N, C-alpha and C positions, 0 to 999 in steps of 0.2 A: 254465796252459794246456798241454795235451799237445804233445809235439814234432810239428811238421808239420801241426797242426790247421788253420792258415789255408789252406795249399795244398790239403789234403784237402777242406776245406769248399767251396772254390771249384769243385772238380770235382763234389762231391756236389750243390751248388746247380745246376750245369748239368744233371746227370742228373735232378734233381727237376723242373726247368723243362721240359726236353724231354719228360718223362713227363706233363706237363700236370696235375700235382697241384693240386687245387682246394680252397678253404677248407671246403667242405661234405663233404669226403671223409674216410674212416677209413683211416689208414695204420698198418701194422705194420712196425717195423724188427726183423728176426729175426736173431739172432746167437748166438754160443756163447762159452764161457770162453776159447777160444784166439784170439779176434780182438782186434786192436789197438783199444784203447778210443778212440783219437783218430778212427779211421775210423767207429766206431759213433756217436760224438758228432757227427761231421760230418754224417752222414745224418739223424740225429735232429733236429739243429738246422736243417738245410736244409728238411726236411719241415715242421717246426713253423713255420718262417718263412712258409709259405704260408697259415697259419691253419687247416690241417687238424688233425684230432684224431689225435694220434700216440701209439702205444703201443709200448713196447720189450718184446720177448719174447726171453728168453735161456735156452739149454739148456747142458748139459754137452757138451763137444766129442766128437763121434763118432770112433771109431778108424780109420775108413776111408770112402771115398766110397760113394755109393748106399745109405746107411742111412736108414731112415725117421725123420723127426723125431718127437718125442713127440705123442701124439694131441691133447693140449690145445693145443699149438702149432699143429698143423694146423687145428684148429677155429678158433683166433683168426685165422689167415691167410685161411681160407676166408670168414670174415665181413668181411674188409677189402676196401676198394676197390683199394688198392695195397699191395704188399709189397716192401720192399727186403731181399733175402736176403743176409745177410753171414756165413753159416755158413762155417767153415774148409774143410770138405769139401763138394763138390757132391753134391746128391741129386736131380738132374734126373729121371733115369729111374726114378722110384718111383711108387707108387700115390698118395702124398701130393701129388705135383706135379699129377697129373691131378685129384684132388679139389679142389685149390685153384683151378686154372685153369678147370675146368668150372663153378665157382661164379660165374665172371665176374671174379674178381680178376685184376688185371694184376700181374706179378711180375718184378722186375729182380734178377737174380743179380749179386752183387758178389764174385766169386771171385778176381779178379786181385789182385796185391800192391799195396801203396801207391804204389810208383813208377809202375806202370802206370796206376793210378787218376788220378794227377796228370798223366801224359803223354798219355793217350788218352781224354779225356772225350768225350761226344757233341759233334759240330760240324756245321755246315750242309753242309760238303762230304761228310761221311760219309752224312748223310741223303739227299743228292742221289745219291750212288753206290748207296746201298741201293735207291732207287727204280729206277734204271737196271738194276741187277742183277736185281731182281724181274721187270722187264719182259722181260729176256732169258730167264730161266728159265721164265717162264709160257708162253713159246712153245716150250719144249723138249719134244721127243718122244724124241730120241735124244741121248745124252751119251757121246762117245767120247774116251778119253784114250790118247795114244800118247807114247812117249819113246824117246830113244836107248838107254836102259838095258834095253829089252825089253818095256815096257808096251804093250799093245794090248787095251784092254778096252772093251766096249760095254755101256751101261746104258740103260734106258728109264725115263721118269718116270711113265708111265701116268696115272692120275687123282690122283696124290699132290699135295698142296699144296706151294707154294714157301714156304720159311721164310727170311727175311732178318733180320739183326741190325745195329743201329746204335748200341746202347748206351742205349736208352730204351724205355719201354712206354707207348703212347698210346691203346690201345683195349681194351675189356673182353676178358679172357681172354688177353691178350698176354703173352708170355714173351720175355725177352732177357737178355743177359749183358754187363755193362758192360766195355768194352775189347776185346770179341770181335766183330769187325765182318766179316760174311761173308754169303754167300747159299748156300742148300743145299736139298736135297730128299732124301727117302728113296725109293730105287727099290723097286718091288714086289719082294717077297722072292725071286722066282725070275727076275728080269729083268736079270741081269748075267752076262756071260760073257767070258772072255779071260785073257790073261796080265797079271799085275800085278807090276811091280818096285817095291817099297817103297824108294824112294830119296829121303830127305828127313828130316823130323822124325818122331819116334816118341814118343808118350805112352802108356805102358802102366801105368795107375795100379794100386796106389799106389806101386810101387817103381822103375819104370824111366822115364827121360826122357832122350833122346839124339838126336843127328843122325847118321844112318847114314854109315859110311865107305865102304861098298859096298852095292849093291842087295841086298835080300832078295827072292828070286824066289818068287812064288806063282802058283797057278792058281785061277781063280774059275770055278765052274760053277753055273749056275742060282742065282746070288746068294750063294754061300757059298764060302769057301776050302776047296778039296779037297786041296791039296798045298802044303806049305812046303818049299822046298829048303834044309834046315838044314845048309849046308855051310861056314858061318863063324860066328864068335862071336855077332854081332848077330842073325843068322838063328836061331841056337839059342835065344837069349833070347826072341825072338818066339814061336817054336814052343812052348817050354816055358811061356810065359805063357798062351798059348791053352789048352794042355792042362791047366793047373792048375785051370781053372774046371770041368772035367769036364762041359761043357754044349755041345751042338751049336749052340746059338744064339749062342755066342761067335764063331762063324765066319761069321755072316751079315752082309752089308753093312748098316750102319745109316743112313748118309747120305753124300752127296758134294756138292761145290760148290766155291766159291773165295772167297779173301779179298779185301777191298776197302780196306785201310788202309795207306797208304804210310808211316805212322809206326811200324808194327810191324817189329821187328827179330828176327833169328834168334838173337842172343846178347844177354844170357845166356839160357839155356833158360827158356821161358815158354810154356806151352800156349796161353794166350789170344792172345799175339802170333803164335804159329805159325799158328793158324787164321785170324787176321786178315791174314796176310802177303799183300801185294799180288800178285795173280795166282797165289798158291800154291793148288794144287788139293787140297782135303781129301777124304779117304776114311776112313770109320770103320767099325768092326765091333762088333757087340753090341747092347745095348738101344737101342731108339728109340721106345718106346711113350709118346710125348707128343702132345697134340692138334696141335701145330704141324707135326709130321712125319707124323702119321697112320700111324706104323709099327706093326707087329704083333709085333715081336721083344721078348720079355721075358726078361731075364737079369740077373745081378749084375755083368756085365762090360761095359765100353765103352772101346774104345781109339780114339785119333785119330792119323792120319798126314796130313802135308801133303807132297804130291809136289812137288818142285822141278825147274824146268827142263823141264816137260812141255809138250805141245801138247794143246789141247782143242778139239773140234769139237762144236757143237750143231746138230742137224739138218743135218749136213754142212758147216756154216759155221764157219770158223776163228774162235775167240774168244780163245784164248791161244796164242802161238807162242813156244816156248823160254822159258817163264816170264814172258812179258810180254803184257799185253792188246793186242789189235789196236786200232788207232786208230779213232775214229768210233763207239765204243760208249757214250759217256757215262761211262766209268769212269776217265777221266784225272784 
């Protein structure tokens, strides 16, 4: 038996159960040559234990995120009822994702490491918070973030859908990411304006992952970064990362929202934990063209930042104050 298989299997079994896999369903476990075989075996065994028809599809590991899987793998996933995506690198903002989800397949990404998989499986309290967060964002017209570091940015939701994550997929066309528990939406591409101090976690794939030591000051106009004040090392890293893509869409806000998992920690560096961090406000730039967000930005880059210690107002009502949820929202 592979090391840690029993622990991984228990978490995989929860993910399969919360995803309501049924005996008459077709399941694809998609992976690559870089994935821990114990994790793959855990999901295959958990899915097979439901009586479902389970197929393993394996590819050679891609060299970076946002690369399309092989056409044959996409065809197999689009024909399935459920996909457990165990690829080493995420490929969410690709045409393949849209093809699979638009076929009605529900797909659970398992990008987190094995420790996270064991520590943060789906639970009832996460499902409850997910429902409460969805209700809050579905009422959202304006989304304003402020902070002592200089942030004052106002975004609108417009007619964009609300996307929440609890670590399971339970309806056709659903997409989620195990261990990444949050609520989010994609503002219309020209509906965000203000000053944005990026003070918190920074995930700039594939090469940079860090927590800022001082704010990275930016200006957002009509939904895109128009200025980065590259006056210190981390700000220069961010500025150079944006420039290297040579794509104006890399500067467009992809999504915003907040984390809902008190189990998520800031250390060690873990993008999944950061986006899940309780009352951490996420803001991302780059690609967002998936059905769940209904975004229109197509590009090969996507970065995620989680702002720490900020205030958040929705429709003028305080939701987060200095990095903590206001009481009475159902998010405790």
